[in-house]
DRENVEXSE-930143 format. One record per atom (N, C-alpha, C): x, y, z. Coordinates in pm, whole numbers, padded with zeros to 5 digits, always signed. Example, Ala and Ser with C-alpha at 12.3 -4.5 7.8 and 13.67 -1.06 7.14 Angstrom:
+01319-00569+00780+01230-00450+00780+01320-00330+00780+01285-00225+00708+01367-00106+00714+01290+00003+00787
***
This chain:
+00084-00120+00000+00000+00000+00000+00088+00125+00000+00042+00229-00068+00113+00355-00067+00086+00429+00064+00182+00512+00102+00161+00595+00220+00060+00704+00188-00043+00714+00270-00150+00810+00244-00107+00952+00276+00007+00968+00346+00051+01102+00385+00163+01154+00296+00187+01089+00182+00288+01134+00087+00217+01175-00042+00250+01296-00089+00191+01347-00213+00304+01385-00309+00291+01338-00432+00395+01354-00533+00355+01466-00629+00428+01577-00624+00401+01692-00711+00497+01697-00830+00562+01586-00862+00660+01583-00969+00597+01616-01104+00676+01687-01186+00627+01723-01320+00638+01608-01418+00704+01501-01380+00712+01384-01465+00851+01323-01467+00857+01188-01455+00743+01100-01434+00665+01141-01309+00536+01134-01322+00448+01190-01220+00376+01081-01142+00294+01126-01049+00213+01033-00971+00120+00953-01062+00104+00827-01028+00005+00742-01094-00109+00716-00996-00229+00692-01043-00340+00665-00952-00311+00545-00863-00343+00555-00736-00315+00446-00643-00384+00317-00686-00507+00330-00736-00580+00211-00779-00508+00140-00893-00445+00216-00981-00369+00157-01092-00247+00084-01039-00175+00147-00947-00055+00083-00892-00090-00044-00817-00200-00042-00743-00239-00161-00667-00280-00275-00760-00352-00242-00867-00391-00346-00963-00269-00404-01032-00176-00315-01072-00055-00361-01138+00029-00448-01044+00034-00409-00917+00110-00487-00820+00049-00626-00802-00083-00631-00796-00150-00759-00777-00130-00852-00896-00114-00793-01015-00100-00875-01137+00045-00894-01179+00139-00837-01105+00276-00831-01152+00334-00968-01184+00318-01062-01095+00383-01193-01112+00294-01296-01180+00165-01273-01176+00072-01371-01234-00041-01294-01300-00022-01264-01428-00119-01183-01500-00230-01272-01556-00351-01246-01512-00470-01317-01560-00457-01469-01548-00390-01513-01441-00376-01656-01417-00283-01727-01512-00200-01652-01582-00110-01713-01681+00015-01773-01618+00043-01734-01494+00168-01776-01432+00287-01695-01477+00261-01590-01555+00366-01503-01607+00326-01357-01583+00428-01272-01581+00402-01129-01577+00361-01081-01715+00283-00975-01720+00249-00917-01849+00374-00869-01921+00482-00841-01845+00609-00801-01905+00677-00916-01979+00633-01038-01952+00702-01155-02006+00636-01214-02130+00514-01170-02160+00445-01232-02272+00478-01158-02403+00467-01228-02513+00499-01171-02643+00405-01057-02677+00462-00952-02735+00379-00840-02778+00289-00878-02895+00319-00989-02960+00236-01033-03072+00138-01144-03034+00137-01178-02907+00043-01281-02862-00099-01225-02860-00195-01314-02869-00335-01271-02865-00367-01200-02734-00305-01246-02625-00332-01186-02494-00286-01041-02490-00164-01013-02540-00120-00874-02534-00190-00789-02638-00220-00844-02753-00293-00767-02853-00428-00722-02798-00488-00802-02713-00613-00761-02649-00590-00639-02559-00479-00640-02484-00444-00525-02401-00425-00401-02486-00349-00414-02594-00320-00301-02682-00446-00245-02745-00531-00333-02795-00653-00287-02862-00748-00221-02764-00756-00275-02641-00843-00214-02541-00793-00077-02500-00661-00063-02486-00605+00067-02451-00637+00170-02559-00623+00131-02685-00655+00225-02792-00803+00260-02791-00888+00162-02772-01033+00188-02770-01070+00282-02656-01008+00262-02540-01039+00348-02426-00988+00490-02448-00870+00503-02506-00818+00637-02534-00905+00708-02636-00945+00636-02739-01034+00696-02839-01165+00741-02776-01218+00661-02685-01344+00697-02620-01327+00820-02531-01219+00824-02455-01196+00937-02365-01185+01068-02442-01111+01067-02552-01087+01189-02629-01187+01209-02741-01282+01116-02755-01379+01122-02865-01306+01142-02999-01205+01059-03023-01126+01071-03145-01215+01038-03265-01227+01129-03360-01314+01102-03476-01257+00992-03565-01342+00940-03652-01291+00850-03756-01197+00930-03846-01107+00861-03912-01013+00930-03998-00884+00968-03928-00865+00919-03804-00741+00941-03730-00684+00806-03688-00553+00795-03690-00485+00678-03637-00425+00713-03501-00432+00619-03410-00374+00635-03277-00254+00542-03266-00139+00598-03237-00015+00522-03228+00040+00526-03086+00101+00417-03044+00168+00407-02914+00317+00384-02943+00394+00490-02937+00532+00485-02983+00630+00503-02867+00759+00509-02902+00865+00525-02803+00941+00654-02831+01032+00690-02741+01120+00803-02766+01076+00934-02705+00957+00936-02643+00910+01059-02581+00874+01166-02681+00827+01280-02629+00795+01392-02717+00920+01440-02790+01036+01425-02729+01159+01475-02791+01187+01408-02925+01155+01279-02939+01173+01214-03068+01074+01270-03170+00955+01309-03125+00856+01365-03215+00897+01503-03268+00986+01572-03196+01035+01700-03248+01097+01681-03386+01159+01565-03409+01216+01534-03540+01115+01461-03628+01036+01372-03569+00943+01292-03649+00840+01378-03719+00795+01484-03655+00691+01568-03716+00739+01630-03847+00851+01704-03848+00894+01759-03978+00934+01652-04079+00987+01540-04034+01025+01434-04127+00902+01372-04194+00791+01367-04124+00669+01306-04178+00579+01406-04252+00588+01534-04216+00489+01630-04267+00548+01738-04356+00676+01728-04390+00734+01833-04475+00843+01774-04564+00885+01856-04659+00995+01821-04748+01109+01919-04727+01227+01884-04771+01340+01975-04761+01309+02105-04834+01342+02217-04770+01315+02346-04830+01182+02406-04791+01095+02329-04726+00965+02382-04682+00982+02482-04568+00878+02562-04550+00870+02653-04436+00769+02598-04337+00808+02597-04210+00723+02547-04102+00700+02659-04002+00579+02671-03952+00544+02775-03855+00544+02717-03715+00612+02785-03623+00620+02740-03484+00593+02857-03390+00518+02830-03284+00501+02927-03176+00601+02893-03066+00666+02994-03014+00767+02974-02910+00715+03032-02778+00676+02943-02687+00621+02988-02559+00694+02927-02440+00810+02866-02462+00881+02808-02349+00990+02713-02394+01051+02647-02298+01167+02562-02326+01133+02449-02421+01016+02385-02405+00984+02272-02493+00954+02319-02634+00893+02436-02648+00878+02494-02782+01014+02519-02845+01106+02574-02764+01239+02604-02816+01309+02477-02864+01296+02370-02788+01359+02244-02828+01299+02192-02959+01168+02203-02972+01103+02158-03096+01151+02241-03215+01169+02371-03195+01215+02460-03302+01358+02425-03344+01444+02404-03245+01583+02368-03276+01588+02242-03361+01509+02143-03325+01510+02017-03400+01452+02035-03539+01342+02110-03550+01278+02128-03681+01370+02199-03778+01455+02289-03727+01547+02363-03814+01652+02274-03880+01666+02153-03832+01756+02058-03898+01700+02015-04033+01570+02027-04050+01504+01966-04166+01431+02065-04257+01409+02188-04208+01331+02284-04287+01358+02425-04236+01301+02521-04305+01306+02660-04258+01193+02682-04158+01227+02735-04041+01127+02756-03936+01096+02905-03924+00971+02940-03935+00923+03075-03909+00861+03077-03770+00921+03153-03679+00866+03165-03544+00757+03272-03549+00633+03229-03539+00519+03319-03563+00469+03386-03435+00511+03334-03321+00475+03394-03192+00589+03363-03097+00630+03462-03019+00749+03445-02935+00731+03522-02805+00728+03449-02694+00712+03513-02564+00842+03522-02486+00955+03500-02552+01083+03495-02481+01119+03630-02418+01076+03740-02477+01109+03871-02421+01049+03890-02282+00939+03821-02254+00876+03831-02122+00921+03719-02029+01022+03642-02072+01060+03526-01992+00961+03413-02004+00885+03410-02113+00784+03307-02137+00681+03305-02024+00623+03421-01997+00522+03431-01892+00382+03455-01947+00367+03446-02078+00235+03465-02136+00228+03396-02271+00107+03385-02325+00086+03334-02460+00054+03454-02549+00135+03482-02651+00104+03594-02741-00032+03574-02807-00118+03675-02805-00251+03660-02868-00237+03632-03016-00327+03550-03068-00312+03509-03207-00325+03626-03303-00388+03733-03262-00400+03850-03349-00265+03909-03385-00161+03875-03308-00027+03925-03334+00058+03829-03417+00007+03711-03445+00087+03612-03515+00095+03646-03664+00210+03613-03722+00230+03630-03866+00267+03493-03924+00168+03423-03980+00189+03289-04032+00215+03297-04182+00332+03253-04229+00360+03259-04373+00260+03176-04454+00222+03227-04567+00123+03156-04649+00178+03023-04700+00312+03011-04709+00371+02887-04761+00397+02783-04652+00362+02812-04527+00389+02718-04418+00316+02586-04442+00384+02476-04409+00326+02343-04427+00239+02302-04310+00272+02352-04191+00190+02327-04073+00226+02430-03967+00144+02439-03864+00177+02521-03747+00187+02432-03625+00296+02449-03552+00323+02368-03433+00322+02457-03310+00258+02408-03204+00267+02478-03076+00267+02378-02962+00319+02422-02848+00320+02342-02726+00208+02397-02638+00103+02320-02623-00019+02374-02562-00008+02397-02412+00087+02331-02348+00114+02356-02206+00263+02340-02183+00325+02445-02132+00469+02443-02105+00492+02401-01960+00541+02280-01943+00560+02223-01809+00652+02306-01723+00759+02358-01781+00862+02426-01703+00818+02566-01663+00758+02638-01756+00719+02776-01728+00580+02792-01670+00500+02684-01671+00366+02694-01615+00272+02779-01698+00289+02775-01830+00207+02853-01922+00121+02758-02005-00007+02786-02014-00101+02702-02090-00181+02787-02187-00193+02739-02310-00274+02811-02407-00420+02811-02363-00483+02928-02356-00626+02932-02322-00715+02916-02445-00653+02893-02561-00727+02879-02685-00656+02780-02776-00733+02725-02871-00676+02646-02979-00656+02740-03097-00534+02752-03149-00512+02843-03261-00605+02813-03379-00658+02918-03437-00744+02905-03555-00657+02925-03678-00630+02818-03749-00537+02824-03863-00603+02783-03993-00735+02776-03996-00804+02741-04119-00769+02601-04165-00729+02589-04292-00696+02458-04348-00551+02416-04323-00473+02504-04264-00334+02470-04235-00330+02361-04128-00256+02253-04149-00249+02148-04047-00196+02203-03914-00266+02174-03806-00229+02219-03673-00170+02101-03597-00049+02120-03543+00024+02016-03471+00047+02065-03330+00024+01977-03231+00040+02018-03091+00116+01914-03011+00211+01964-02932+00272+01885-02826+00186+01905-02702+00114+01801-02662+00022+01810-02548+00069+01726-02430+00198+01703-02420+00250+01611-02319+00201+01644-02179+00196+01772-02145+00174+01809-02005+00029+01817-01962-00064+01815-02058-00203+01825-02011-00304+01743-02091-00257+01656-02179-00353+01569-02245-00423+01483-02140-00551+01460-02161-00639+01383-02071-00672+01456-01942-00641+01586-01934-00679+01662-01814-00815+01728-01829-00867+01732-01952-00997+01793-01980-01041+01753-02120-01168+01772-02155-01212+01737-02291-01136+01817-02396-01128+01758-02516-01050+01817-02624-01119+01789-02757-01123+01891-02842-01179+01874-02977-01066+01830-03070-01047+01700-03081-00938+01645-03162-00952+01684-03308-01073+01707-03354-01094+01737-03496-01029+01868-03538-00989+01951-03443-00922+02077-03475-00775+02055-03514-00725+01935-03494-00582+01909-03509-00554+01812-03624-00438+01832-03684-00388+01734-03781-00307+01627-03710-00237+01667-03604-00152+01573-03531-00136+01621-03387-00150+01529-03294-00126+01553-03152-00026+01450-03105+00072+01494-03028+00162+01396-02966+00183+01432-02820+00215+01330-02740+00228+01352-02596+00304+01239-02531+00406+01274-02455+00466+01176-02366+00364+01136-02261+00361+01010-02225+00254+00961-02137+00274+00995-01991+00395+01034-01951+00432+01032-01810+00380+01149-01727+00267+01206-01766+00202+01312-01690+00065+01263-01643-00027+01248-01740-00163+01204-01710-00200+01071-01774-00112+01017-01858-00152+00904-01941-00079+00775-01910+00003+00772-01805+00074+00649-01773+00216+00677-01730+00301+00575-01734+00442+00593-01697+00524+00639-01816+00649+00672-01792+00738+00704-01903+00760+00578-01988+00792+00600-02115+00818+00488-02205+00720+00479-02320+00604+00541-02306+00503+00543-02412+00483+00687-02458+00472+00704-02589+00437+00833-02648+00311+00816-02732+00211+00895-02704+00087+00890-02779+00098+00979-02901+00056+00930-03015+00050+01008-03138-00087+00986-03201-00158+01094-03223-00289+01089-03289-00274+01168-03418-00283+01100-03531-00251+01163-03659-00364+01141-03759-00397+01246-03831-00502+01236-03933-00454+01148-04047-00539+01059-04092-00498+00957-04189-00448+01015-04321-00502+01130-04362-00459+01185-04491-00315+01236-04488-00255+01243-04368-00116+01287-04357-00019+01171-04359-00069+01049-04358+00019+00933-04365+00073+00918-04507+00191+00859-04516+00249+00834-04648+00326+00951-04706+00354+01053-04625+00425+01171-04675+00568+01180-04622+00612+01080-04549+00743+01088-04486+00854+01095-04590+00958+01169-04557+01074+01177-04646+01140+01040-04656+01208+01018-04764+01272+00888-04788+01376+00855-04681+01438+00957-04623+01542+00933-04523+01486+00909-04382+01355+00916-04366+01295+00899-04234+01315+00756-04184+01373+00737-04066+01384+00601-04011+01246+00536-04001+01238+00408-04028+01110+00339-04027+01037+00353-03893+01111+00348-03783+01045+00356-03653+00987+00495-03628+01025+00594-03708+00970+00729-03697+00868+00759-03806+00844+00663-03892+00752+00682-04004+00611+00646-03959+00523+00747-03956+00388+00724-03904+00312+00618-03985+00327+00621-04116+00256+00521-04198+00306+00381-04167+00437+00365-04154+00493+00233-04124+00446+00184-03988+00444+00273-03890+00399+00232-03757+00250+00202-03755+00171+00280-03828+00027+00254-03834-00001+00119-03899+00075+00087-04002+00054-00039-04073+00084-00159-03984+00173-00140-03886+00212-00249-03798+00148-00240-03660+00047-00157-03645-00021-00146-03516+00071-00099-03405+00163-00009-03437+00262+00044-03343+00360-00062-03295+00372-00169-03371+00460-00280-03333+00560-00312-03444+00612-00206-03505+00716-00224-03605+00838-00290-03542+00865-00253-03418+00964-00322-03335+00898-00351-03201+00967-00416-03110+00907-00452-02982+00873-00327-02903+00748-00307-02870+00708-00187-02796+00734-00204-02647+00728-00095-02570+00740-00104-02425+00610-00159-02365+00600-00290-02363+00473-00354-02333+00419-00320-02194+00507-00312-02094+00455-00286-01959+00403-00143-01949+00470-00048-02012+00420+00090-02011+00286+00099-02084+00272+00024-02192+00146+00023-02267+00034-00034-02180+00064-00142-02113-00033-00204-02022-00074-00106-01912+00023-00038-01850-00008+00057-01743-00089+00175-01795-00057+00224-01913-00137+00332-01970-00282+00287-01990-00299+00164-02033-00435+00112-02046-00510+00112-01914-00441+00077-01805-00504+00082-01673-00540+00226-01634-00453+00321-01669-00482+00461-01640-00605+00507-01717-00617+00470-01843-00735+00508-01921-00862+00454-01856-00857+00330-01811-00974+00271-01746-01006+00345-01615-00902+00386-01543-00923+00461-01419-00989+00595-01447-00945+00665-01550-01006+00794-01584-01153+00775-01620-01182+00673-01697-01322+00646-01731-01405+00621-01606-01348+00549-01511-01420+00518-01387-01443+00642-01301-01359+00745-01318-01378+00869-01242-01485+00959-01303-01533+00924-01421-01631+01007-01488-01582+01069-01617-01462+01027-01661-01410+01076-01787-01347+01214-01775-01321+01274-01890-01245+01399-01892-01323+01518-01839-01454+01514-01849-01533+01624-01791-01515+01627-01640-01517+01512-01577-01495+01505-01433-01353+01544-01397-01256+01503-01478-01117+01540-01454-01100+01692-01460-01166+01756-01556-01154+01901-01571-01205+01974-01449-01318+01929-01396-01374+01994-01277-01276+01984-01160-01225+01864-01135-01132+01844-01025-01004+01923-01046-00951+01920-01167-00826+01990-01194-00842+02141-01180-00954+02195-01222-00978+02337-01205-00990+02374-01057-01055+02289-00981-01067+02315-00837-00931+02317-00769-00845+02223-00805-00711+02217-00746-00631+02342-00782-00633+02378-00910-00555+02494-00954-00608+02623-00894-00738+02639-00892-00796+02761-00837-00763+02778-00688-00764+02668-00614-00732+02676-00472-00588+02720-00451-00495+02664-00529-00354+02695-00510-00321+02836-00560-00367+02871-00679-00341+03006-00729-00407+03111-00640-00526+03081-00594-00596+03177-00509-00517+03211-00385-00461+03108-00322-00382+03134-00201-00253+03208-00235-00184+03166-00341-00060+03234-00380-00084+03382-00401-00190+03416-00474-00218+03557-00506-00250+03638-00382-00316+03577-00285-00360+03650-00167-00258+03652-00055-00153+03570-00068-00065+03545+00046+00025+03662+00084+00074+03736-00015+00173+03838+00015+00310+03779+00049+00323+03648+00037+00448+03579+00071+00501+03500-00048+00406+03452-00132+00439+03377-00253+00393+03459-00374+00449+03426-00491+00404+03496-00610+00411+03404-00732+00325+03431-00828+00326+03364-00959+00327+03474-01063+00423+03469-01156+00443+03578-01252+00383+03552-01389+00313+03442-01407+00250+03410-01535+00123+03492-01550+00097+03542-01671-00027+03613-01697-00145+03528-01655-00238+03586-01581-00346+03506-01520-00425+03426-01622-00450+03483-01737-00530+03412-01838-00456+03292-01896-00323+03289-01877-00241+03186-01942-00177+03091-01842-00224+03091-01718-00167+03004-01616-00206+02859-01642-00110+02772-01624-00134+02629-01641-00214+02573-01524-00313+02490-01556-00386+02419-01452-00310+02296-01405-00208+02256-01480-00132+02136-01447-00004+02166-01371+00066+02271-01408+00198+02300-01353+00199+02441-01295+00186+02449-01164+00180+02577-01095+00322+02614-01051+00381+02713-01117+00514+02760-01079+00497+02880-00987+00581+02888-00886+00571+03002-00794+00705+03026-00726+00717+03142-00666+00838+03182-00595+00801+03237-00458+00898+03234-00369+00885+03308-00245+00939+03449-00268+00883+03547-00202+00934+03683-00217+01080+03689-00176+01118+03608-00079+01259+03595-00040+01309+03462-00096+01378+03468-00212+01421+03347-00281+01517+03263-00198+01582+03323-00100+01677+03247-00018+01608+03139+00064+01477+03154+00083+01402+03057+00162+01354+02937+00079+01370+02942-00052+01313+02836-00135+01376+02699-00109+01508+02686-00093+01562+02554-00057+01510+02503+00077+01487+02594+00170+01431+02556+00300+01289+02505+00281+01213+02573+00198+01075+02532+00168+01073+02389+00113+01158+02362+00014+01161+02229-00049+01197+02123+00054+01296+02151+00137+01341+02054+00237+01235+02028+00342+01175+02133+00394+01073+02115+00497+00947+02048+00440+00913+02081+00317+00797+02017+00255+00819+01867+00240+00937+01828+00194+00967+01686+00177+00961+01612+00310+01001+01680+00417+01001+01617+00549+00860+01582+00596+00759+01651+00541+00621+01620+00580+00546+01550+00467+00620+01496+00368+00558+01413+00265+00509+01486+00142+00551+01611+00123+00514+01688+00004+00635+01688-00088+00634+01601-00187+00755+01567-00262+00764+01638-00397+00889+01664-00437+00923+01713-00571+00863+01850-00601+00884+01944-00511+00832+02080-00529+00938+02178-00580+01057+02133-00603+01161+02219-00657+01133+02248-00804+01150+02374-00845+01129+02410-00984+01236+02353-01075+01211+02360-01203+01308+02309-01301+01438+02387-01291+01548+02318-01315+01679+02379-01300+01700+02499-01392+01627+02504-01504+01644+02617-01596+01582+02746-01544+01480+02735-01460+01410+02856-01413+01412+02872-01262+01446+02765-01189+01450+02774-01044+01311+02788-00983+01306+02841-00863+01178+02858-00796+01116+02727-00754+00985+02727-00749+00909+02613-00700+00803+02575-00804+00759+02450-00799+00657+02405-00894+00578+02291-00832+00448+02303-00841+00358+02196-00797+00279+02149-00918+00301+02025-00960+00226+01970-01073+00103+01898-01021-00011+01936-01077-00141+01892-01025-00210+01797-01123-00140+01695-01165-00195+01603-01263-00314+01525-01207-00381+01453-01297-00505+01385-01260-00493+01300-01134-00382+01231-01118-00369+01136-01007-00348+01202-00873-00315+01333-00871-00298+01402-00744-00436+01441-00691-00475+01392-00573-00608+01423-00521-00614+01564-00462-00735+01613-00443-00753+01742-00378-00689+01743-00240-00687+01628-00173-00625+01622-00042-00478+01661-00048-00411+01632-00159-00272+01671-00174-00257+01822-00181-00345+01888-00254-00342+02034-00262-00373+02094-00125-00469+02038-00056-00503+02089+00077-00385+02074+00174-00316+01961+00164-00198+01941+00250-00089+02043+00215-00072+02070+00087+00028+02170+00045-00011+02308+00096-00137+02343+00085-00181+02474+00132-00161+02489+00283-00190+02385+00357-00168+02389+00502-00021+02415+00533+00067+02346+00461+00211+02365+00481+00253+02506+00441+00203+02554+00327+00241+02687+00280+00200+02795+00379+00081+02782+00435+00036+02880+00535+00126+02877+00658+00155+02758+00703+00242+02744+00821+00382+02797+00792+00435+02767+00677+00569+02814+00641+00572+02967+00636+00468+03027+00578+00462+03173+00570+00455+03234+00711+00380+03172+00798+00371+03223+00936+00506+03217+01007+00577+03108+00987+00705+03090+01057+00818+03171+00998+00811+03200+00868+00922+03267+00801+00888+03406+00750+00763+03447+00763+00722+03575+00709+00759+03694+00799
***
């Protein structure tokens, strides 16, 4: 059993639902009476194919994925997709449009520039990536092959409050940090990709949802394992997939459905974020510098007015079971990630600690 007084605020790999961990633990050595672990069975066996197909069906149901899209379970994380996207959706010499709203956007841009000309159509770097530039200010080249954006920046705590309106231009999104946290209109996108290790399972699986008409466009030099058409043709099993991660993601999808689906997740996630931001804003001791309209509901970044106290905060918080509150090394400060598996009780425990810390050190 997990300790009920420990709460994991890690940005990823993140907390998994306790019910999922308990089920996985119970099945670890003897899966479905087989006498084997699910990690030990062939990925091409009928038993594992059932797991894979059920996971895809549950993900499609949760996101209401329309017909005409393929769902892939790949490897390499979102970082591999930084290269896979331009290799599959563009040709040498093409222009690609990218929005730059944080570190993960920057990484995607750097990788895309290896394969094409990148036009940065929105850039929040001058503000330290503390806001999302309004789309009215964007300049999208008419020759762009697609527009890419990172819908939630894990490190900076910035979340797009809108889906960019790009007409017929294919829209591509890195949704690693908040996919499955609320309902989503998948039909607005040509391609969505997301590392699973936030809301969708453990690290090792990358979700790719791609419109079928975009398959078959990969450059000749694209490695087969990065070729969406090749992976779709093989059911994401062009090579041996990370079977245990796939199995665990399937359990997470079932858990989300049991909680009431994405509508229920959105209500809970909004309540958690509103409680934490509300206290930070009113405290006079903590601060959040992200534009209010663009604050992430998943990754709450904050600072103490006296930055010298932040290491003390992290240490004292860990001593009472509030884990992984240190901000990313690139930006410092503090960060509380409020993914689906973190209960409201975790936020309440954090708020109790924050109030006490402010009283003792203010």
